[in-house]
Biopython code that builds the backbone (N, CA, C, O; Angstrom):
import numpy as np
from Bio.PDB.StructureBuilder import StructureBuilder

atoms = [
    (1, "MET", "N", (0.842, -1.191, 0.000)),
    (1, "MET", "CA", (0.000, 0.000, 0.000)),
    (1, "MET", "C", (0.879, 1.244, 0.000)),
    (1, "MET", "O", (1.813, 1.356, 0.794)),
    (2, "LYS", "N", (0.582, 2.152, -0.872)),
    (2, "LYS", "CA", (1.374, 3.376, -0.999)),
    (2, "LYS", "C", (1.023, 4.356, 0.115)),
    (2, "LYS", "O", (-0.148, 4.587, 0.414)),
    (3, "LYS", "N", (2.040, 4.915, 0.709)),
    (3, "LYS", "CA", (1.854, 5.917, 1.766)),
    (3, "LYS", "C", (1.381, 7.219, 1.119)),
    (3, "LYS", "O", (1.809, 7.572, 0.020)),
    (4, "SER", "N", (0.490, 7.929, 1.821)),
    (4, "SER", "CA", (-0.040, 9.185, 1.304)),
    (4, "SER", "C", (1.093, 10.189, 1.090)),
    (4, "SER", "O", (2.016, 10.275, 1.900)),
    (5, "THR", "N", (1.014, 10.940, 0.000)),
    (5, "THR", "CA", (2.048, 11.933, -0.283)),
    (5, "THR", "C", (1.892, 13.157, 0.615)),
    (5, "THR", "O", (2.854, 13.892, 0.841)),
    (6, "LYS", "N", (0.678, 13.375, 1.125)),
    (6, "LYS", "CA", (0.445, 14.504, 2.032)),
    (6, "LYS", "C", (0.199, 13.969, 3.436)),
    (6, "LYS", "O", (-0.822, 13.326, 3.678)),
    (7, "PRO", "N", (1.115, 14.224, 4.362)),
    (7, "PRO", "CA", (0.932, 13.701, 5.711)),
    (7, "PRO", "C", (-0.260, 14.309, 6.444)),
    (7, "PRO", "O", (-0.793, 13.694, 7.368)),
    (8, "ASN", "N", (-0.679, 15.492, 6.052)),
    (8, "ASN", "CA", (-1.796, 16.132, 6.749)),
    (8, "ASN", "C", (-3.126, 15.919, 6.026)),
    (8, "ASN", "O", (-4.098, 16.617, 6.310)),
    (9, "ARG", "N", (-3.179, 14.980, 5.112)),
    (9, "ARG", "CA", (-4.402, 14.697, 4.353)),
    (9, "ARG", "C", (-5.550, 14.305, 5.273)),
    (9, "ARG", "O", (-6.679, 14.746, 5.060)),
    (10, "ALA", "N", (-5.290, 13.491, 6.288)),
    (10, "ALA", "CA", (-6.340, 13.072, 7.222)),
    (10, "ALA", "C", (-6.917, 14.283, 7.954)),
    (10, "ALA", "O", (-8.122, 14.355, 8.195)),
    (11, "PHE", "N", (-6.049, 15.233, 8.306)),
    (11, "PHE", "CA", (-6.526, 16.450, 8.974)),
    (11, "PHE", "C", (-7.392, 17.284, 8.031)),
    (11, "PHE", "O", (-8.409, 17.841, 8.445)),
    (12, "GLN", "N", (-6.992, 17.368, 6.778)),
    (12, "GLN", "CA", (-7.768, 18.126, 5.794)),
    (12, "GLN", "C", (-9.143, 17.493, 5.586)),
    (12, "GLN", "O", (-10.152, 18.194, 5.502)),
    (13, "ILE", "N", (-9.172, 16.177, 5.503)),
    (13, "ILE", "CA", (-10.439, 15.478, 5.305)),
    (13, "ILE", "C", (-11.317, 15.629, 6.547)),
    (13, "ILE", "O", (-12.521, 15.859, 6.430)),
    (14, "ALA", "N", (-10.722, 15.501, 7.737)),
    (14, "ALA", "CA", (-11.482, 15.671, 8.983)),
    (14, "ALA", "C", (-12.077, 17.073, 9.056)),
    (14, "ALA", "O", (-13.225, 17.248, 9.463)),
    (15, "ASP", "N", (-11.289, 18.065, 8.658)),
    (15, "ASP", "CA", (-11.753, 19.450, 8.667)),
    (15, "ASP", "C", (-12.906, 19.644, 7.686)),
    (15, "ASP", "O", (-13.888, 20.316, 7.999)),
    (16, "GLN", "N", (-12.783, 19.056, 6.506)),
    (16, "GLN", "CA", (-13.847, 19.172, 5.496)),
    (16, "GLN", "C", (-15.114, 18.457, 5.967)),
    (16, "GLN", "O", (-16.221, 18.956, 5.764)),
    (17, "ILE", "N", (-14.953, 17.296, 6.591)),
    (17, "ILE", "CA", (-16.105, 16.572, 7.129)),
    (17, "ILE", "C", (-16.806, 17.426, 8.179)),
    (17, "ILE", "O", (-18.034, 17.508, 8.196)),
    (18, "GLN", "N", (-16.027, 18.062, 9.056)),
    (18, "GLN", "CA", (-16.606, 18.910, 10.104)),
    (18, "GLN", "C", (-17.421, 20.045, 9.495)),
    (18, "GLN", "O", (-18.540, 20.310, 9.935)),
    (19, "ARG", "N", (-16.872, 20.715, 8.490)),
    (19, "ARG", "CA", (-17.577, 21.833, 7.838)),
    (19, "ARG", "C", (-18.857, 21.357, 7.142)),
    (19, "ARG", "O", (-19.913, 21.975, 7.278)),
    (20, "ASP", "N", (-18.749, 20.254, 6.396)),
    (20, "ASP", "CA", (-19.913, 19.742, 5.666)),
    (20, "ASP", "C", (-20.989, 19.241, 6.618)),
    (20, "ASP", "O", (-22.176, 19.469, 6.383)),
    (21, "LEU", "N", (-20.591, 18.560, 7.688)),
    (21, "LEU", "CA", (-21.573, 18.068, 8.657)),
    (21, "LEU", "C", (-22.309, 19.216, 9.344)),
    (21, "LEU", "O", (-23.507, 19.119, 9.610)),
    (22, "ALA", "N", (-21.595, 20.295, 9.629)),
    (22, "ALA", "CA", (-22.221, 21.451, 10.266)),
    (22, "ALA", "C", (-23.394, 21.951, 9.414)),
    (22, "ALA", "O", (-24.425, 22.353, 9.952)),
    (23, "MET", "N", (-23.238, 21.927, 8.099)),
    (23, "MET", "CA", (-24.318, 22.351, 7.204)),
    (23, "MET", "C", (-25.412, 21.286, 7.112)),
    (23, "MET", "O", (-26.601, 21.605, 7.124)),
    (24, "LEU", "N", (-25.002, 20.029, 7.022)),
    (24, "LEU", "CA", (-25.973, 18.944, 6.864)),
    (24, "LEU", "C", (-26.852, 18.764, 8.105)),
    (24, "LEU", "O", (-28.027, 18.415, 7.992)),
    (25, "ILE", "N", (-26.283, 19.003, 9.279)),
    (25, "ILE", "CA", (-27.035, 18.822, 10.529)),
    (25, "ILE", "C", (-28.221, 19.778, 10.591)),
    (25, "ILE", "O", (-29.243, 19.460, 11.199)),
    (26, "ARG", "N", (-28.095, 20.931, 9.975)),
    (26, "ARG", "CA", (-29.194, 21.906, 9.955)),
    (26, "ARG", "C", (-30.436, 21.355, 9.258)),
    (26, "ARG", "O", (-31.553, 21.807, 9.513)),
    (27, "GLU", "N", (-30.230, 20.368, 8.370)),
    (27, "GLU", "CA", (-31.345, 19.798, 7.609)),
    (27, "GLU", "C", (-32.119, 18.745, 8.408)),
    (27, "GLU", "O", (-33.205, 18.340, 7.995)),
    (28, "ILE", "N", (-31.585, 18.304, 9.527)),
    (28, "ILE", "CA", (-32.232, 17.258, 10.323)),
    (28, "ILE", "C", (-33.392, 17.856, 11.099)),
    (28, "ILE", "O", (-33.234, 18.847, 11.811)),
    (29, "LYS", "N", (-34.543, 17.251, 10.957)),
    (29, "LYS", "CA", (-35.755, 17.722, 11.642)),
    (29, "LYS", "C", (-36.084, 16.782, 12.808)),
    (29, "LYS", "O", (-37.155, 16.176, 12.836)),
    (30, "ASP", "N", (-35.177, 16.665, 13.753)),
    (30, "ASP", "CA", (-35.388, 15.805, 14.920)),
    (30, "ASP", "C", (-35.557, 16.692, 16.146)),
    (30, "ASP", "O", (-34.668, 17.487, 16.453)),
    (31, "PRO", "N", (-36.684, 16.574, 16.858)),
    (31, "PRO", "CA", (-36.915, 17.435, 18.025)),
    (31, "PRO", "C", (-35.905, 17.215, 19.164)),
    (31, "PRO", "O", (-35.749, 18.080, 20.026)),
    (32, "ARG", "N", (-35.227, 16.069, 19.170)),
    (32, "ARG", "CA", (-34.223, 15.799, 20.219)),
    (32, "ARG", "C", (-32.947, 16.595, 19.998)),
    (32, "ARG", "O", (-32.132, 16.751, 20.907)),
    (33, "LEU", "N", (-32.785, 17.096, 18.783)),
    (33, "LEU", "CA", (-31.558, 17.802, 18.425)),
    (33, "LEU", "C", (-31.636, 19.258, 18.857)),
    (33, "LEU", "O", (-32.470, 20.014, 18.359)),
    (34, "GLY", "N", (-30.764, 19.653, 19.786)),
    (34, "GLY", "CA", (-30.723, 21.032, 20.246)),
    (34, "GLY", "C", (-29.763, 21.847, 19.397)),
    (34, "GLY", "O", (-29.522, 21.532, 18.232)),
    (35, "MET", "N", (-29.218, 22.897, 19.994)),
    (35, "MET", "CA", (-28.226, 23.709, 19.287)),
    (35, "MET", "C", (-26.875, 23.024, 19.423)),
    (35, "MET", "O", (-26.233, 23.091, 20.471)),
    (36, "VAL", "N", (-26.455, 22.369, 18.357)),
    (36, "VAL", "CA", (-25.261, 21.534, 18.354)),
    (36, "VAL", "C", (-24.102, 22.259, 17.693)),
    (36, "VAL", "O", (-24.267, 22.907, 16.659)),
    (37, "THR", "N", (-22.921, 22.143, 18.303)),
    (37, "THR", "CA", (-21.689, 22.658, 17.715)),
    (37, "THR", "C", (-20.717, 21.499, 17.577)),
    (37, "THR", "O", (-20.475, 20.766, 18.536)),
    (38, "LEU", "N", (-20.163, 21.336, 16.391)),
    (38, "LEU", "CA", (-19.166, 20.282, 16.183)),
    (38, "LEU", "C", (-17.815, 20.830, 16.597)),
    (38, "LEU", "O", (-17.359, 21.845, 16.071)),
    (39, "SER", "N", (-17.171, 20.150, 17.549)),
    (39, "SER", "CA", (-15.909, 20.663, 18.072)),
    (39, "SER", "C", (-14.683, 20.012, 17.430)),
    (39, "SER", "O", (-13.623, 20.633, 17.355)),
    (40, "ALA", "N", (-14.820, 18.764, 16.966)),
    (40, "ALA", "CA", (-13.670, 18.093, 16.355)),
    (40, "ALA", "C", (-14.124, 16.847, 15.605)),
    (40, "ALA", "O", (-15.183, 16.287, 15.889)),
    (41, "VAL", "N", (-13.311, 16.424, 14.649)),
    (41, "VAL", "CA", (-13.534, 15.175, 13.929)),
    (41, "VAL", "C", (-12.204, 14.437, 13.875)),
    (41, "VAL", "O", (-11.187, 15.007, 13.481)),
    (42, "GLU", "N", (-12.213, 13.173, 14.271)),
    (42, "GLU", "CA", (-11.023, 12.324, 14.181)),
    (42, "GLU", "C", (-11.323, 11.206, 13.200)),
    (42, "GLU", "O", (-12.291, 10.464, 13.367)),
    (43, "VAL", "N", (-10.480, 11.086, 12.164)),
    (43, "VAL", "CA", (-10.675, 10.073, 11.135)),
    (43, "VAL", "C", (-9.609, 8.988, 11.301)),
    (43, "VAL", "O", (-8.437, 9.286, 11.532)),
    (44, "THR", "N", (-10.035, 7.714, 11.180)),
    (44, "THR", "CA", (-9.073, 6.620, 11.255)),
    (44, "THR", "C", (-8.172, 6.672, 10.016)),
    (44, "THR", "O", (-8.580, 7.212, 8.988)),
    (45, "PRO", "N", (-6.957, 6.119, 10.095)),
    (45, "PRO", "CA", (-6.026, 6.186, 8.956)),
    (45, "PRO", "C", (-6.584, 5.607, 7.652)),
    (45, "PRO", "O", (-6.210, 6.058, 6.569)),
    (46, "ASP", "N", (-7.470, 4.619, 7.743)),
    (46, "ASP", "CA", (-8.046, 4.039, 6.526)),
    (46, "ASP", "C", (-9.339, 4.735, 6.079)),
    (46, "ASP", "O", (-9.987, 4.303, 5.126)),
    (47, "TYR", "N", (-9.706, 5.822, 6.783)),
    (47, "TYR", "CA", (-10.904, 6.618, 6.481)),
    (47, "TYR", "C", (-12.212, 5.823, 6.617)),
    (47, "TYR", "O", (-13.244, 6.241, 6.092)),
    (48, "ALA", "N", (-12.174, 4.692, 7.312)),
    (48, "ALA", "CA", (-13.374, 3.861, 7.461)),
    (48, "ALA", "C", (-14.319, 4.436, 8.518)),
    (48, "ALA", "O", (-15.536, 4.287, 8.407)),
    (49, "HIS", "N", (-13.764, 5.091, 9.541)),
    (49, "HIS", "CA", (-14.581, 5.608, 10.632)),
    (49, "HIS", "C", (-14.156, 7.031, 10.989)),
    (49, "HIS", "O", (-12.986, 7.399, 10.880)),
    (50, "ALA", "N", (-15.140, 7.814, 11.416)),
    (50, "ALA", "CA", (-14.872, 9.175, 11.885)),
    (50, "ALA", "C", (-15.602, 9.363, 13.206)),
    (50, "ALA", "O", (-16.808, 9.136, 13.303)),
    (51, "LYS", "N", (-14.859, 9.778, 14.211)),
    (51, "LYS", "CA", (-15.454, 10.105, 15.495)),
    (51, "LYS", "C", (-15.702, 11.607, 15.482)),
    (51, "LYS", "O", (-14.777, 12.402, 15.315)),
    (52, "VAL", "N", (-16.966, 11.981, 15.661)),
    (52, "VAL", "CA", (-17.361, 13.379, 15.587)),
    (52, "VAL", "C", (-17.736, 13.853, 16.990)),
    (52, "VAL", "O", (-18.690, 13.356, 17.588)),
    (53, "PHE", "N", (-16.981, 14.811, 17.506)),
    (53, "PHE", "CA", (-17.227, 15.343, 18.845)),
    (53, "PHE", "C", (-18.099, 16.587, 18.730)),
    (53, "PHE", "O", (-17.877, 17.438, 17.869)),
    (54, "PHE", "N", (-19.097, 16.682, 19.611)),
    (54, "PHE", "CA", (-19.999, 17.825, 19.568)),
    (54, "PHE", "C", (-20.301, 18.313, 20.975)),
    (54, "PHE", "O", (-20.174, 17.575, 21.952)),
    (55, "SER", "N", (-20.701, 19.568, 21.051)),
    (55, "SER", "CA", (-21.177, 20.131, 22.315)),
    (55, "SER", "C", (-22.572, 20.692, 22.050)),
    (55, "SER", "O", (-22.969, 20.894, 20.903)),
    (56, "VAL", "N", (-23.302, 20.936, 23.130)),
    (56, "VAL", "CA", (-24.693, 21.373, 23.012)),
    (56, "VAL", "C", (-24.887, 22.654, 23.799)),
    (56, "VAL", "O", (-24.578, 22.712, 24.989)),
    (57, "LEU", "N", (-25.394, 23.672, 23.140)),
    (57, "LEU", "CA", (-25.708, 24.928, 23.804)),
    (57, "LEU", "C", (-27.095, 24.846, 24.437)),
    (57, "LEU", "O", (-27.295, 25.260, 25.579)),
    (58, "VAL", "N", (-28.048, 24.306, 23.678)),
    (58, "VAL", "CA", (-29.410, 24.118, 24.159)),
    (58, "VAL", "C", (-29.816, 22.683, 23.844)),
    (58, "VAL", "O", (-29.656, 22.221, 22.714)),
    (59, "GLY", "N", (-30.340, 21.983, 24.838)),
    (59, "GLY", "CA", (-30.796, 20.613, 24.612)),
    (59, "GLY", "C", (-30.075, 19.638, 25.519)),
    (59, "GLY", "O", (-29.099, 19.984, 26.184)),
    (60, "ASP", "N", (-30.574, 18.411, 25.534)),
    (60, "ASP", "CA", (-30.004, 17.346, 26.353)),
    (60, "ASP", "C", (-28.901, 16.627, 25.572)),
    (60, "ASP", "O", (-29.158, 16.116, 24.482)),
    (61, "PRO", "N", (-27.671, 16.579, 26.116)),
    (61, "PRO", "CA", (-26.557, 15.957, 25.379)),
    (61, "PRO", "C", (-26.817, 14.500, 24.986)),
    (61, "PRO", "O", (-26.476, 14.086, 23.877)),
    (62, "GLN", "N", (-27.414, 13.732, 25.881)),
    (62, "GLN", "CA", (-27.678, 12.315, 25.596)),
    (62, "GLN", "C", (-28.681, 12.169, 24.446)),
    (62, "GLN", "O", (-28.493, 11.349, 23.547)),
    (63, "GLU", "N", (-29.742, 12.969, 24.486)),
    (63, "GLU", "CA", (-30.743, 12.915, 23.416)),
    (63, "GLU", "C", (-30.163, 13.380, 22.082)),
    (63, "GLU", "O", (-30.476, 12.821, 21.031)),
    (64, "CYS", "N", (-29.314, 14.406, 22.137)),
    (64, "CYS", "CA", (-28.669, 14.895, 20.910)),
    (64, "CYS", "C", (-27.758, 13.823, 20.316)),
    (64, "CYS", "O", (-27.726, 13.623, 19.102)),
    (65, "GLU", "N", (-27.015, 13.134, 21.194)),
    (65, "GLU", "CA", (-26.121, 12.072, 20.720)),
    (65, "GLU", "C", (-26.932, 10.963, 20.053)),
    (65, "GLU", "O", (-26.550, 10.464, 18.995)),
    (66, "GLU", "N", (-28.056, 10.575, 20.671)),
    (66, "GLU", "CA", (-28.918, 9.550, 20.077)),
    (66, "GLU", "C", (-29.457, 10.012, 18.725)),
    (66, "GLU", "O", (-29.462, 9.248, 17.760)),
    (67, "ALA", "N", (-29.908, 11.259, 18.658)),
    (67, "ALA", "CA", (-30.461, 11.793, 17.411)),
    (67, "ALA", "C", (-29.400, 11.833, 16.310)),
    (67, "ALA", "O", (-29.676, 11.464, 15.168)),
    (68, "LEU", "N", (-28.194, 12.278, 16.650)),
    (68, "LEU", "CA", (-27.120, 12.364, 15.658)),
    (68, "LEU", "C", (-26.709, 10.979, 15.168)),
    (68, "LEU", "O", (-26.515, 10.774, 13.969)),
    (69, "ASN", "N", (-26.576, 10.029, 16.094)),
    (69, "ASN", "CA", (-26.192, 8.671, 15.684)),
    (69, "ASN", "C", (-27.314, 8.015, 14.887)),
    (69, "ASN", "O", (-27.052, 7.197, 14.006)),
    (70, "HIS", "N", (-28.557, 8.368, 15.190)),
    (70, "HIS", "CA", (-29.698, 7.865, 14.426)),
    (70, "HIS", "C", (-29.659, 8.414, 12.990)),
    (70, "HIS", "O", (-30.013, 7.716, 12.040)),
    (71, "ALA", "N", (-29.227, 9.663, 12.852)),
    (71, "ALA", "CA", (-29.169, 10.325, 11.536)),
    (71, "ALA", "C", (-27.832, 10.110, 10.829)),
    (71, "ALA", "O", (-27.611, 10.674, 9.757)),
    (72, "ALA", "N", (-26.942, 9.309, 11.404)),
    (72, "ALA", "CA", (-25.590, 9.131, 10.848)),
    (72, "ALA", "C", (-25.622, 8.645, 9.401)),
    (72, "ALA", "O", (-24.808, 9.088, 8.591)),
    (73, "GLY", "N", (-26.534, 7.752, 9.061)),
    (73, "GLY", "CA", (-26.638, 7.255, 7.683)),
    (73, "GLY", "C", (-27.021, 8.363, 6.714)),
    (73, "GLY", "O", (-26.442, 8.485, 5.635)),
    (74, "PHE", "N", (-28.010, 9.175, 7.111)),
    (74, "PHE", "CA", (-28.429, 10.316, 6.298)),
    (74, "PHE", "C", (-27.270, 11.287, 6.103)),
    (74, "PHE", "O", (-27.035, 11.771, 4.996)),
    (75, "LEU", "N", (-26.543, 11.568, 7.195)),
    (75, "LEU", "CA", (-25.428, 12.515, 7.138)),
    (75, "LEU", "C", (-24.289, 11.961, 6.276)),
    (75, "LEU", "O", (-23.669, 12.699, 5.510)),
    (76, "ARG", "N", (-24.021, 10.669, 6.405)),
    (76, "ARG", "CA", (-22.962, 10.044, 5.609)),
    (76, "ARG", "C", (-23.318, 10.111, 4.127)),
    (76, "ARG", "O", (-22.460, 10.371, 3.283)),
    (77, "ASN", "N", (-24.596, 9.874, 3.820)),
    (77, "ASN", "CA", (-25.065, 9.961, 2.443)),
    (77, "ASN", "C", (-24.858, 11.376, 1.902)),
    (77, "ASN", "O", (-24.471, 11.555, 0.747)),
    (78, "GLY", "N", (-25.119, 12.381, 2.748)),
    (78, "GLY", "CA", (-24.876, 13.769, 2.347)),
    (78, "GLY", "C", (-23.400, 14.037, 2.089)),
    (78, "GLY", "O", (-23.047, 14.799, 1.189)),
    (79, "LEU", "N", (-22.538, 13.405, 2.888)),
    (79, "LEU", "CA", (-21.093, 13.570, 2.693)),
    (79, "LEU", "C", (-20.634, 12.939, 1.378)),
    (79, "LEU", "O", (-19.738, 13.468, 0.721)),
    (80, "PHE", "N", (-21.241, 11.811, 0.988)),
    (80, "PHE", "CA", (-20.893, 11.161, -0.287)),
    (80, "PHE", "C", (-21.035, 12.150, -1.436)),
    (80, "PHE", "O", (-20.224, 12.154, -2.362)),
    (81, "LYS", "N", (-22.063, 12.985, -1.374)),
    (81, "LYS", "CA", (-22.329, 13.945, -2.452)),
    (81, "LYS", "C", (-21.374, 15.128, -2.413)),
    (81, "LYS", "O", (-21.178, 15.795, -3.429)),
    (82, "ARG", "N", (-20.773, 15.401, -1.250)),
    (82, "ARG", "CA", (-19.931, 16.595, -1.091)),
    (82, "ARG", "C", (-18.433, 16.303, -1.137)),
    (82, "ARG", "O", (-17.658, 17.080, -1.695)),
    (83, "LEU", "N", (-18.034, 15.177, -0.547)),
    (83, "LEU", "CA", (-16.605, 14.852, -0.469)),
    (83, "LEU", "C", (-16.150, 14.134, -1.734)),
    (83, "LEU", "O", (-16.895, 13.354, -2.328)),
    (84, "HIS", "N", (-14.948, 14.405, -2.121)),
    (84, "HIS", "CA", (-14.395, 13.743, -3.302)),
    (84, "HIS", "C", (-13.270, 12.806, -2.867)),
    (84, "HIS", "O", (-12.112, 12.961, -3.257)),
    (85, "ILE", "N", (-13.662, 11.813, -2.031)),
    (85, "ILE", "CA", (-12.687, 10.809, -1.603)),
    (85, "ILE", "C", (-13.286, 9.436, -1.863)),
    (85, "ILE", "O", (-14.502, 9.286, -1.981)),
    (86, "HIS", "N", (-12.426, 8.448, -1.949)),
    (86, "HIS", "CA", (-12.846, 7.085, -2.278)),
    (86, "HIS", "C", (-13.744, 6.485, -1.203)),
    (86, "HIS", "O", (-14.761, 5.868, -1.517)),
    (87, "THR", "N", (-13.373, 6.663, 0.063)),
    (87, "THR", "CA", (-14.128, 6.088, 1.175)),
    (87, "THR", "C", (-14.661, 7.200, 2.065)),
    (87, "THR", "O", (-13.893, 7.997, 2.604)),
    (88, "VAL", "N", (-15.967, 7.251, 2.213)),
    (88, "VAL", "CA", (-16.568, 8.196, 3.165)),
    (88, "VAL", "C", (-16.770, 7.420, 4.465)),
    (88, "VAL", "O", (-17.420, 6.375, 4.470)),
    (89, "PRO", "N", (-16.219, 7.924, 5.558)),
    (89, "PRO", "CA", (-16.234, 7.160, 6.803)),
    (89, "PRO", "C", (-17.621, 6.988, 7.430)),
    (89, "PRO", "O", (-18.525, 7.796, 7.220)),
    (90, "THR", "N", (-17.754, 5.920, 8.198)),
    (90, "THR", "CA", (-18.938, 5.712, 9.033)),
    (90, "THR", "C", (-18.817, 6.694, 10.189)),
    (90, "THR", "O", (-17.752, 6.820, 10.793)),
    (91, "LEU", "N", (-19.906, 7.390, 10.496)),
    (91, "LEU", "CA", (-19.859, 8.447, 11.501)),
    (91, "LEU", "C", (-20.273, 7.940, 12.873)),
    (91, "LEU", "O", (-21.248, 7.200, 13.006)),
    (92, "HIS", "N", (-19.527, 8.344, 13.889)),
    (92, "HIS", "CA", (-19.819, 8.000, 15.275)),
    (92, "HIS", "C", (-19.805, 9.307, 16.072)),
    (92, "HIS", "O", (-18.756, 9.931, 16.231)),
    (93, "PHE", "N", (-20.964, 9.712, 16.567)),
    (93, "PHE", "CA", (-21.062, 10.977, 17.295)),
    (93, "PHE", "C", (-20.851, 10.741, 18.789)),
    (93, "PHE", "O", (-21.349, 9.772, 19.361)),
    (94, "GLN", "N", (-20.099, 11.656, 19.402)),
    (94, "GLN", "CA", (-19.769, 11.548, 20.819)),
    (94, "GLN", "C", (-19.815, 12.935, 21.453)),
    (94, "GLN", "O", (-19.238, 13.889, 20.933)),
    (95, "PHE", "N", (-20.517, 13.029, 22.592)),
    (95, "PHE", "CA", (-20.615, 14.307, 23.292)),
    (95, "PHE", "C", (-19.246, 14.701, 23.831)),
    (95, "PHE", "O", (-18.566, 13.892, 24.462)),
    (96, "ASP", "N", (-18.842, 15.940, 23.583)),
    (96, "ASP", "CA", (-17.545, 16.460, 24.024)),
    (96, "ASP", "C", (-17.747, 17.203, 25.345)),
    (96, "ASP", "O", (-18.411, 18.239, 25.387)),
    (97, "ARG", "N", (-17.181, 16.674, 26.401)),
    (97, "ARG", "CA", (-17.353, 17.251, 27.740)),
    (97, "ARG", "C", (-16.327, 18.339, 28.059)),
    (97, "ARG", "O", (-16.276, 18.819, 29.191)),
    (98, "THR", "N", (-15.523, 18.729, 27.097)),
    (98, "THR", "CA", (-14.473, 19.718, 27.336)),
    (98, "THR", "C", (-15.034, 21.039, 27.853)),
    (98, "THR", "O", (-14.529, 21.584, 28.834)),
    (99, "THR", "N", (-16.066, 21.556, 27.206)),
    (99, "THR", "CA", (-16.627, 22.845, 27.635)),
    (99, "THR", "C", (-17.292, 22.715, 29.002)),
    (99, "THR", "O", (-17.247, 23.633, 29.820)),
    (100, "GLU", "N", (-17.908, 21.560, 29.233)),
    (100, "GLU", "CA", (-18.538, 21.296, 30.530)),
    (100, "GLU", "C", (-17.475, 21.300, 31.638)),
    (100, "GLU", "O", (-17.668, 21.905, 32.693)),
    (101, "ARG", "N", (-16.354, 20.616, 31.385)),
    (101, "ARG", "CA", (-15.260, 20.565, 32.368)),
    (101, "ARG", "C", (-14.650, 21.945, 32.579)),
    (101, "ARG", "O", (-14.296, 22.307, 33.701)),
    (102, "ALA", "N", (-14.527, 22.712, 31.507)),
    (102, "ALA", "CA", (-13.959, 24.065, 31.619)),
    (102, "ALA", "C", (-14.858, 24.946, 32.478)),
    (102, "ALA", "O", (-14.361, 25.725, 33.291)),
    (103, "ALA", "N", (-16.169, 24.835, 32.311)),
    (103, "ALA", "CA", (-17.112, 25.618, 33.117)),
    (103, "ALA", "C", (-17.005, 25.217, 34.592)),
    (103, "ALA", "O", (-17.022, 26.075, 35.475)),
    (104, "ASP", "N", (-16.896, 23.914, 34.853)),
    (104, "ASP", "CA", (-16.736, 23.436, 36.229)),
    (104, "ASP", "C", (-15.439, 23.972, 36.840)),
    (104, "ASP", "O", (-15.415, 24.395, 37.996)),
    (105, "MET", "N", (-14.365, 23.949, 36.053)),
    (105, "MET", "CA", (-13.064, 24.431, 36.524)),
    (105, "MET", "C", (-13.123, 25.933, 36.814)),
    (105, "MET", "O", (-12.586, 26.395, 37.820)),
    (106, "ASN", "N", (-13.772, 26.686, 35.938)),
    (106, "ASN", "CA", (-13.922, 28.130, 36.160)),
    (106, "ASN", "C", (-14.710, 28.415, 37.431)),
    (106, "ASN", "O", (-14.385, 29.342, 38.172)),
    (107, "ALA", "N", (-15.743, 27.622, 37.682)),
    (107, "ALA", "CA", (-16.549, 27.797, 38.897)),
    (107, "ALA", "C", (-15.704, 27.522, 40.142)),
    (107, "ALA", "O", (-15.805, 28.235, 41.140)),
    (108, "LEU", "N", (-14.871, 26.483, 40.073)),
    (108, "LEU", "CA", (-13.988, 26.164, 41.202)),
    (108, "LEU", "C", (-12.978, 27.280, 41.447)),
    (108, "LEU", "O", (-12.713, 27.643, 42.593)),
    (109, "ILE", "N", (-12.422, 27.815, 40.383)),
    (109, "ILE", "CA", (-11.444, 28.899, 40.510)),
    (109, "ILE", "C", (-12.113, 30.139, 41.109)),
    (109, "ILE", "O", (-11.557, 30.782, 42.000)),
    (110, "ALA", "N", (-13.302, 30.467, 40.618)),
    (110, "ALA", "CA", (-14.029, 31.631, 41.144)),
    (110, "ALA", "C", (-14.343, 31.449, 42.626)),
    (110, "ALA", "O", (-14.250, 32.396, 43.407)),
    (111, "LYS", "N", (-14.713, 30.239, 43.008)),
    (111, "LYS", "CA", (-15.021, 29.949, 44.417)),
    (111, "LYS", "C", (-13.762, 30.106, 45.280)),
    (111, "LYS", "O", (-13.814, 30.681, 46.367)),
    (112, "ALA", "N", (-12.636, 29.591, 44.784)),
    (112, "ALA", "CA", (-11.371, 29.697, 45.521)),
    (112, "ALA", "C", (-10.947, 31.159, 45.662)),
    (112, "ALA", "O", (-10.491, 31.578, 46.726)),
    (113, "VAL", "N", (-11.097, 31.923, 44.596)),
    (113, "VAL", "CA", (-10.715, 33.331, 44.621)),
    (113, "VAL", "C", (-11.594, 34.110, 45.604)),
    (113, "VAL", "O", (-11.094, 34.940, 46.364)),
    (114, "SER", "N", (-12.904, 33.843, 45.587)),
    (114, "SER", "CA", (-13.793, 34.586, 46.489)),
    (114, "SER", "C", (-13.570, 34.199, 47.944)),
    (114, "SER", "O", (-13.672, 35.053, 48.824)),
    (115, "SER", "N", (-13.265, 32.923, 48.222)),
    (115, "SER", "CA", (-12.998, 32.534, 49.622)),
    (115, "SER", "C", (-11.677, 33.118, 50.098)),
    (115, "SER", "O", (-11.527, 33.440, 51.277)),
    (116, "ARG", "N", (-10.725, 33.254, 49.194)),
    (116, "ARG", "CA", (-9.437, 33.848, 49.542)),
    (116, "ARG", "C", (-9.615, 35.346, 49.835)),
    (116, "ARG", "O", (-9.007, 35.886, 50.759)),
    (117, "ALA", "N", (-10.468, 36.009, 49.022)),
    (117, "ALA", "CA", (-10.719, 37.444, 49.205)),
    (117, "ALA", "C", (-11.397, 37.700, 50.563)),
    (117, "ALA", "O", (-11.135, 38.711, 51.215)),
    (118, "LYS", "N", (-12.265, 36.779, 50.974)),
    (118, "LYS", "CA", (-12.935, 36.922, 52.269)),
    (118, "LYS", "C", (-11.953, 36.785, 53.429)),
    (118, "LYS", "O", (-12.103, 37.427, 54.468)),
    (119, "GLU", "N", (-10.938, 35.930, 53.229)),
    (119, "GLU", "CA", (-9.925, 35.716, 54.283)),
    (119, "GLU", "C", (-9.027, 36.944, 54.448)),
    (119, "GLU", "O", (-8.586, 37.248, 55.556)),
    (120, "ASP", "N", (-8.759, 37.641, 53.352)),
    (120, "ASP", "CA", (-7.861, 38.805, 53.380)),
    (120, "ASP", "C", (-8.481, 40.037, 53.926)),
    (120, "ASP", "O", (-7.826, 41.077, 53.999)),
]
sb = StructureBuilder()
sb.init_structure("model")
sb.init_model(0)
sb.init_chain("A")
sb.init_seg("    ")
for serial, (resi, resn, name, xyz) in enumerate(atoms, 1):
    if name == "N":
        sb.init_residue(resn, " ", resi, " ")
    sb.init_atom(name, np.array(xyz, "f"), 0.0, 1.0, " ", f" {name:<3s}", serial, name[0])
structure = sb.get_structure()
């Protein structure tokens, strides 16, 4: 098997998938789907699978994940029409807890700062 001539090809494809999915998700008419933001896409080296990380501004993360994984076939079909690659990956949506953890960390820092200010 020939090695890819562009080492960052997987990153380019992941980026394109993220952009295209952001547009395609708007077409989904599922009430479980809240305001979803795609934060990252990781593609396997053989392009067979893509893990799509998302966060939710409005809505239940678990319900959004179920809705997105339910619509994965529809979304993949939409990618076939947009991407010009031999293999369009199977999509796996996963809730990204990074923003949630950052908010928790900020709350802890604010609490520590305010308790310190009270001591001084």
